[in-house]
BALONU-78375 format. One record per residue (C-alpha): residue number from 1; x, y, z. Coordinates in steps of 0.001 Angstrom, whole numbers, padded with zeros to 6 digits, m for minus. Each point is the difference from the previous one (the first is absolute). Layout:
! residues N
+-----+---------+---------+---------+
:   k :      px :      py :      pz :
+-----+---------+---------+---------+
: NUM :       X :       Y :       Z :
...
+-----+---------+---------+---------+
***
This chain:
! residues 381
+-----+---------+---------+---------+
:   k :      px :      py :      pz :
+-----+---------+---------+---------+
:   1 :  000000 :  000000 :  000000 :
:   2 :  002862 :  002410 :  000749 :
:   3 :  001595 : m000666 : m003391 :
:   4 : m003267 :  000536 : m001849 :
:   5 : m000455 :  003341 :  001736 :
:   6 :  003581 :  000999 : m000829 :
:   7 : m000364 : m001023 : m003635 :
:   8 : m003240 :  001928 : m000330 :
:   9 :  001802 :  003168 :  001134 :
:  10 :  002987 : m000678 : m002289 :
:  11 : m002300 : m000666 : m002971 :
:  12 : m001883 :  003232 :  000615 :
:  13 :  003293 :  001926 :  000110 :
:  14 :  001171 : m001763 : m003183 :
:  15 : m003175 :  001084 : m001782 :
:  16 :  000623 :  003563 :  001218 :
:  17 :  003571 : m000147 : m001362 :
:  18 : m001312 : m001182 : m003401 :
:  19 : m002573 :  002798 : m000257 :
:  20 :  002284 :  002136 : m002165 :
:  21 :  000628 : m002745 : m002558 :
:  22 : m001938 : m000531 : m003196 :
:  23 : m002508 : m002802 :  000352 :
:  24 :  000776 : m002560 : m002673 :
:  25 :  000142 : m003762 : m000375 :
:  26 :  003444 : m000258 :  001574 :
:  27 : m001071 :  001915 :  003124 :
:  28 : m003137 : m002124 :  000383 :
:  29 :  002057 : m003179 : m000492 :
:  30 :  002516 :  001207 :  002600 :
:  31 : m002820 :  000648 :  002494 :
:  32 : m001665 : m003372 : m000597 :
:  33 :  003253 : m001977 :  000114 :
:  34 :  001061 :  001799 :  003189 :
:  35 : m003302 : m000808 :  001703 :
:  36 :  000169 : m003615 : m001192 :
:  37 :  003591 : m000448 :  001208 :
:  38 : m000676 :  001448 :  003454 :
:  39 : m003217 : m002045 :  000313 :
:  40 :  001906 : m003173 : m000944 :
:  41 :  002443 :  000732 :  002831 :
:  42 : m002890 : m000008 :  002501 :
:  43 : m001575 : m003156 : m001398 :
:  44 :  003246 : m001992 :  000011 :
:  45 : m000128 : m002758 :  002628 :
:  46 :  002460 : m002736 : m000908 :
:  47 :  003677 :  000360 : m000802 :
:  48 : m000406 : m000218 : m003780 :
:  49 : m002613 :  002747 : m000286 :
:  50 :  002013 :  002240 :  002333 :
:  51 :  003018 : m000358 : m002255 :
:  52 : m002162 :  000755 : m003036 :
:  53 : m001409 :  003158 :  001617 :
:  54 :  003502 :  001132 :  001008 :
:  55 :  001232 : m000558 : m003547 :
:  56 : m002975 :  001984 : m001308 :
:  57 :  000972 :  002944 :  002232 :
:  58 :  003575 :  000001 : m001332 :
:  59 : m001286 : m000278 : m003584 :
:  60 : m002220 :  003012 :  000611 :
:  61 :  003004 :  002052 :  001233 :
:  62 :  001963 : m001023 : m003101 :
:  63 : m002958 :  000985 : m002195 :
:  64 : m000079 :  003407 :  001731 :
:  65 :  003652 :  000494 : m000992 :
:  66 : m000829 : m000313 : m003703 :
:  67 : m003654 :  001133 : m000162 :
:  68 : m000674 :  003434 :  001592 :
:  69 : m003765 : m000500 :  000702 :
:  70 :  000937 : m002834 :  002402 :
:  71 :  001989 :  002381 :  002220 :
:  72 : m002882 :  001568 :  002037 :
:  73 : m001261 : m003462 :  001096 :
:  74 :  003438 : m001440 :  000797 :
:  75 : m000342 :  000791 :  003769 :
:  76 : m002565 : m002843 :  000197 :
:  77 :  002642 : m002444 : m001220 :
:  78 :  002617 :  001521 :  002335 :
:  79 : m002419 : m000506 :  002911 :
:  80 : m000301 : m003713 : m000803 :
:  81 :  003778 : m000395 : m000504 :
:  82 :  000743 :  001648 :  003365 :
:  83 : m002639 : m002165 :  001661 :
:  84 :  001467 : m003310 : m001187 :
:  85 :  003695 :  000886 : m000004 :
:  86 :  002301 : m002362 :  001899 :
:  87 :  003561 :  000457 :  001158 :
:  88 :  001353 : m002297 : m002683 :
:  89 : m001886 :  001970 : m002696 :
:  90 :  000498 :  003515 :  001343 :
:  91 :  002600 :  000843 : m002623 :
:  92 : m002424 : m000929 : m002768 :
:  93 : m002587 :  002362 :  001458 :
:  94 :  002567 :  002793 :  000441 :
:  95 :  001140 : m000509 : m003593 :
:  96 : m003561 :  000250 : m001286 :
:  97 : m000495 :  003174 :  002025 :
:  98 :  003248 :  001516 : m001297 :
:  99 : m000963 : m000779 : m003593 :
: 100 : m003400 :  001607 :  000551 :
: 101 :  001638 :  003143 :  001457 :
: 102 :  002321 :  000195 : m003021 :
: 103 : m003022 : m000322 : m002288 :
: 104 : m001714 :  002900 :  001799 :
: 105 :  003107 :  002150 : m000451 :
: 106 :  000205 : m000972 : m003672 :
: 107 : m003671 :  000815 : m000572 :
: 108 :  000506 :  003364 :  001709 :
: 109 :  002933 :  000902 : m002285 :
: 110 : m001781 : m001242 : m003092 :
: 111 : m003282 :  001703 :  000900 :
: 112 : m001945 : m003195 : m000640 :
: 113 : m002205 :  000639 :  003032 :
: 114 : m001036 :  003187 :  001807 :
: 115 :  002276 :  001021 :  002851 :
: 116 : m002972 :  000082 :  002387 :
: 117 : m000887 : m003635 : m000770 :
: 118 :  003609 : m001137 :  000394 :
: 119 :  000406 :  001865 :  003291 :
: 120 : m003243 : m001422 :  001409 :
: 121 :  000981 : m003497 : m001165 :
: 122 :  003416 :  000257 :  001679 :
: 123 : m001499 :  001195 :  003278 :
: 124 : m002758 : m002596 : m000183 :
: 125 :  002523 : m002791 : m000726 :
: 126 :  001955 :  000807 :  003149 :
: 127 : m003196 :  000314 :  002028 :
: 128 : m001389 : m003294 : m001369 :
: 129 :  003248 : m001831 :  000803 :
: 130 :  000117 :  001341 :  003561 :
: 131 : m003717 : m000678 :  000474 :
: 132 :  000465 : m003576 : m001216 :
: 133 :  002926 : m000601 :  002355 :
: 134 : m001953 :  001477 :  002906 :
: 135 : m003068 : m002164 : m000729 :
: 136 :  002146 : m003131 : m000359 :
: 137 :  001647 :  000709 :  003360 :
: 138 : m003421 :  000629 :  001560 :
: 139 : m001299 : m003329 : m001325 :
: 140 :  003069 : m001815 :  001346 :
: 141 : m000558 :  001575 :  003414 :
: 142 : m003659 : m000953 : m000086 :
: 143 :  000905 : m003571 : m000937 :
: 144 :  002563 : m000106 :  002810 :
: 145 : m002590 :  001307 :  002449 :
: 146 : m002496 : m002641 : m001162 :
: 147 :  002588 : m002736 :  000478 :
: 148 :  000851 :  001368 :  003432 :
: 149 : m003681 :  000116 :  000911 :
: 150 : m000505 : m003566 : m001213 :
: 151 :  003045 : m001188 :  001944 :
: 152 : m001220 :  001762 :  003147 :
: 153 : m003455 : m001480 : m000435 :
: 154 :  001495 : m003449 : m000536 :
: 155 :  002117 :  000399 :  003133 :
: 156 : m003040 :  001197 :  001935 :
: 157 : m001956 : m003072 : m001116 :
: 158 :  002929 : m002238 :  000910 :
: 159 :  000265 :  001629 :  003422 :
: 160 : m003744 : m000351 :  000494 :
: 161 :  000173 : m003687 : m000893 :
: 162 :  002973 : m000428 :  002318 :
: 163 : m001869 :  001755 :  002812 :
: 164 : m002947 : m002335 : m000537 :
: 165 :  002328 : m002990 :  000131 :
: 166 :  001594 :  001333 :  003179 :
: 167 : m003431 :  000606 :  001532 :
: 168 : m001115 : m003504 : m000934 :
: 169 :  003230 : m001397 :  001397 :
: 170 : m000490 :  001969 :  003181 :
: 171 : m003559 : m001290 :  000330 :
: 172 :  001298 : m003515 : m000556 :
: 173 :  002682 :  000430 :  002677 :
: 174 : m002551 :  001446 :  002443 :
: 175 : m002395 : m002880 : m000643 :
: 176 :  002831 : m002489 :  000368 :
: 177 :  001071 :  001555 :  003308 :
: 178 : m003611 :  000012 :  001183 :
: 179 : m000452 : m003657 : m000848 :
: 180 :  003296 : m000895 :  001689 :
: 181 : m001104 :  001865 :  003124 :
: 182 : m003326 : m001841 : m000024 :
: 183 :  001816 : m003303 : m000239 :
: 184 :  002281 :  001001 :  002898 :
: 185 : m002970 :  001008 :  002163 :
: 186 : m001731 : m003286 : m000817 :
: 187 :  003096 : m001928 :  001062 :
: 188 :  000312 :  002032 :  003208 :
: 189 : m003634 : m000603 :  000906 :
: 190 :  000249 : m003687 : m000835 :
: 191 :  003279 : m000569 :  001834 :
: 192 : m000757 :  002093 :  003105 :
: 193 : m003684 :  000710 :  000610 :
: 194 : m001211 : m003246 : m001560 :
: 195 :  002349 : m002130 :  002058 :
: 196 : m000865 :  001841 :  003223 :
: 197 : m003734 : m000429 : m000606 :
: 198 :  000509 : m003684 : m000789 :
: 199 :  001953 : m000363 :  003231 :
: 200 : m002740 :  001804 :  001962 :
: 201 : m002651 : m002267 : m001526 :
: 202 :  001932 : m003119 :  000995 :
: 203 :  000603 :  001329 :  003511 :
: 204 : m003682 :  000849 :  000411 :
: 205 : m001035 : m003460 : m001163 :
: 206 :  002463 : m001573 :  002435 :
: 207 : m001343 :  002067 :  002900 :
: 208 : m003549 : m000927 : m000938 :
: 209 :  000933 : m003664 :  000140 :
: 210 :  001761 :  000484 :  003351 :
: 211 : m003042 :  001710 :  001500 :
: 212 : m002530 : m002301 : m001649 :
: 213 : m001493 : m000875 :  003404 :
: 214 : m000751 :  003664 :  000673 :
: 215 : m002916 :  000739 : m002307 :
: 216 :  000114 :  003799 :  000270 :
: 217 :  003759 :  000259 : m000479 :
: 218 : m000064 : m002470 : m002919 :
: 219 : m002761 :  002018 : m001693 :
: 220 :  002015 :  003200 :  000429 :
: 221 :  003094 : m001600 : m001552 :
: 222 : m002180 : m001294 : m002841 :
: 223 : m001201 :  003546 : m000668 :
: 224 :  003558 :  001307 :  000075 :
: 225 :  001135 : m002746 : m002409 :
: 226 : m002862 :  000809 : m002358 :
: 227 :  001002 :  003677 :  000023 :
: 228 :  003674 : m000827 : m000618 :
: 229 : m000963 : m002369 : m002853 :
: 230 : m002090 :  002757 : m001621 :
: 231 :  002915 :  002418 :  000317 :
: 232 :  002333 : m002605 : m001507 :
: 233 : m002415 : m000518 : m002896 :
: 234 : m000132 :  003741 : m000631 :
: 235 :  003793 :  000192 :  000054 :
: 236 :  000266 : m002873 : m002470 :
: 237 : m002545 :  001648 : m002301 :
: 238 :  001965 :  003262 :  000134 :
: 239 :  003261 : m001816 : m000744 :
: 240 : m001532 : m001791 : m002986 :
: 241 : m001439 :  003291 : m001289 :
: 242 :  003398 :  001679 :  000271 :
: 243 :  001648 : m002932 : m001777 :
: 244 : m002572 :  000145 : m002808 :
: 245 :  000572 :  003742 : m000418 :
: 246 :  003763 : m000500 :  000101 :
: 247 : m000200 : m002579 : m002797 :
: 248 : m000733 :  002520 : m002764 :
: 249 :  000323 : m002007 : m003214 :
: 250 :  001054 :  002902 : m002208 :
: 251 :  002693 :  001160 :  002413 :
: 252 :  001400 : m003508 :  000491 :
: 253 :  000274 : m000667 : m003740 :
: 254 :  001519 :  003431 : m000643 :
: 255 :  002565 : m000616 :  002738 :
: 256 :  001001 : m003346 : m001530 :
: 257 :  000291 :  001486 : m003508 :
: 258 :  002101 :  002925 :  001253 :
: 259 :  002310 : m002415 :  001751 :
: 260 :  000393 : m002091 : m003173 :
: 261 :  000761 :  002950 : m002292 :
: 262 :  003668 :  000689 : m000726 :
: 263 :  002098 :  001786 : m002623 :
: 264 :  001047 : m003184 : m001779 :
: 265 : m003209 : m001910 :  000641 :
: 266 : m003152 : m000346 : m002073 :
: 267 : m002620 :  002686 : m000427 :
: 268 : m002886 : m000836 :  002329 :
: 269 : m003477 :  001400 : m000715 :
: 270 : m002528 : m000200 :  002828 :
: 271 : m003761 :  000502 : m000296 :
: 272 : m002124 : m000478 :  003120 :
: 273 : m003768 :  000311 : m000257 :
: 274 : m000681 : m001282 :  003518 :
: 275 :  001381 :  002112 :  002821 :
: 276 : m001674 : m001799 :  002897 :
: 277 : m000220 : m003735 :  000536 :
: 278 : m000105 : m002314 :  003012 :
: 279 :  003316 : m000430 :  001764 :
: 280 :  000321 : m003656 : m001024 :
: 281 : m000570 :  000835 : m003680 :
: 282 :  002445 :  002937 :  000103 :
: 283 :  002687 : m002116 :  001666 :
: 284 : m000577 : m002860 : m002456 :
: 285 :  000278 :  002249 : m003083 :
: 286 :  003063 :  001719 :  001478 :
: 287 :  001757 : m003365 :  000421 :
: 288 : m000993 : m001124 : m003523 :
: 289 :  001229 :  003262 : m001541 :
: 290 :  003279 : m000135 :  001906 :
: 291 :  000708 : m003530 : m001210 :
: 292 : m001117 :  000756 : m003585 :
: 293 :  002245 :  003081 : m000241 :
: 294 :  002906 : m001963 :  001412 :
: 295 : m000470 : m002700 : m002652 :
: 296 : m000301 :  002549 : m002825 :
: 297 :  003126 :  001909 :  001046 :
: 298 :  002300 : m002825 :  001092 :
: 299 : m000928 : m002827 : m002370 :
: 300 : m001807 :  001433 : m003047 :
: 301 :  002210 :  003055 : m000769 :
: 302 : m003188 :  001937 : m000760 :
: 303 :  000113 :  003554 : m001350 :
: 304 : m003604 :  000917 :  000769 :
: 305 : m002303 : m001255 :  002744 :
: 306 : m003674 :  000936 :  000170 :
: 307 : m001948 : m000345 :  003251 :
: 308 : m003779 :  000397 :  000086 :
: 309 : m002130 : m000408 :  003121 :
: 310 : m003754 :  000421 : m000325 :
: 311 : m003054 : m000338 :  002168 :
: 312 : m003018 : m001616 : m001629 :
: 313 : m003491 : m000332 :  001461 :
: 314 :  000675 : m003512 :  001293 :
: 315 :  003787 : m000463 :  000092 :
: 316 :  003416 :  001652 :  000108 :
: 317 :  002438 : m000556 : m002855 :
: 318 :  003780 :  000336 : m000403 :
: 319 :  001765 : m000377 : m003380 :
: 320 :  003790 :  000238 : m000418 :
: 321 :  001439 : m000272 : m003524 :
: 322 :  003565 :  000411 : m001251 :
: 323 :  001798 : m000177 : m003334 :
: 324 :  002819 : m002202 :  001238 :
: 325 :  001345 : m003242 : m001426 :
: 326 : m002707 : m002152 : m001545 :
: 327 : m000217 : m003469 : m001445 :
: 328 :  002367 : m002517 :  001508 :
: 329 :  001489 :  002485 :  002430 :
: 330 : m003432 :  000921 :  001265 :
: 331 : m000785 : m003645 :  000600 :
: 332 :  003268 : m000525 :  001796 :
: 333 : m000730 :  003060 :  002070 :
: 334 : m003222 : m001562 :  001214 :
: 335 :  001808 : m003243 :  000780 :
: 336 :  002909 :  001643 :  001745 :
: 337 : m002247 :  002131 :  002140 :
: 338 : m002469 : m002642 :  001060 :
: 339 :  000218 :  001065 :  003632 :
: 340 : m000778 :  003626 : m000833 :
: 341 : m002929 : m000840 : m002256 :
: 342 : m001246 : m002543 :  002515 :
: 343 :  000137 :  002579 :  002772 :
: 344 : m002002 :  002474 : m002075 :
: 345 : m002552 : m002657 : m000910 :
: 346 : m000419 : m001056 :  003635 :
: 347 : m000549 :  003583 :  001159 :
: 348 : m002660 :  000657 : m002624 :
: 349 : m001789 : m003333 :  000360 :
: 350 : m000024 :  000384 :  003802 :
: 351 : m002380 :  002914 : m000536 :
: 352 : m002161 : m002012 : m002419 :
: 353 :  001525 :  001587 : m003097 :
: 354 :  001520 : m001264 : m003232 :
: 355 :  003609 :  000329 : m001143 :
: 356 :  001635 : m000600 : m003388 :
: 357 :  003498 :  000772 : m001268 :
: 358 :  001604 : m000764 : m003341 :
: 359 :  001225 :  001364 : m003340 :
: 360 : m002104 :  002688 : m001628 :
: 361 : m002186 : m001116 : m002872 :
: 362 :  001193 :  001343 : m003330 :
: 363 :  002867 :  002020 :  001480 :
: 364 :  003268 : m000483 :  001803 :
: 365 :  000064 :  000382 :  003755 :
: 366 : m001723 : m001308 :  003102 :
: 367 : m003406 :  000632 :  001515 :
: 368 : m001149 : m000391 :  003602 :
: 369 : m003755 :  000064 :  000552 :
: 370 : m001651 : m000097 :  003448 :
: 371 : m003596 :  000548 :  001073 :
: 372 : m001425 : m000029 :  003519 :
: 373 : m003794 : m000016 :  000534 :
: 374 : m001567 :  002528 :  002317 :
: 375 : m001298 : m001259 :  003282 :
: 376 : m003437 :  000907 :  001300 :
: 377 :  000071 :  003608 :  001091 :
: 378 :  002841 :  001026 : m002315 :
: 379 : m002281 :  001135 : m002841 :
: 380 : m000677 :  003289 :  001726 :
: 381 :  003623 :  000974 :  000191 :
+-----+---------+---------+---------+
***
């Protein structure tokens, strides 16, 4: 847009410089060819058309040297030459300008053109060249500012994504610390309060037996034992609730995957669509995943491992696939690791689930598939 505005001003000044000339076919041809050449320079997009438009500008300057009516419109060509000039071609542009200046001097001595037209053309040529250089510098600065803005925006987006990752990591660490604290409190209650209440219940029962002949005393000890047993039941319920909350499935699987990741190890992708599950299911899937990752890293030389854990309406599902050694090596892996596969199978089947492990169908690698049905009361989780 800046160049079009500049060229409109230069063209208007060129027409003013040609006002004193006789209007004939050569002057009209010079005007039309000048407009066509400068328009071609704006339409040029690829390298070939840009070279053609640059050559057309130089041809127009050469024509102005030999044909006087071309002189008033030469500043348009000089504008395009100054716009596209490069350091390696600067001497060509300076040579064309020097030849054009010599032609103006020659026309002035020969009287081929009015002095007013030549003077206006000379001034306009200098002004068009400077205006072209200024506009080119302005466009370069604008392009640099756009690149800087894009880089800053890209950095801002990267920082925003990094801040989100840090916030998610912080939330994960807080949740992990919370779950660890719940597990510690559950152990403290179980080891201290639970044992003391159990001891009190046994002591109360023993005293009731000792004072069995005293009906009132025995009844009082029976009431005390009943109260202690209720307290013990409440403590056990609280401990189980804390253990269930501490067995967050998503956190456990994420912790195992983070521990298995290393710089030289495989790329592990984890997708968990079941954050909460009973403690026995979470512990079972954690053990299966730990063993499956160990097999994939140590025995299969896998490059990529995909872990998917999902909660369905009636069961929980864990799928671990890798792209490690297939075929005979995969079979030998299953044979060599019979204890590991057997341990995984026993854990899953102990909860009433199904377990399969073997080479992937139609692709290299290994696949571990485990499902555990939901127990009554788990559907509302």
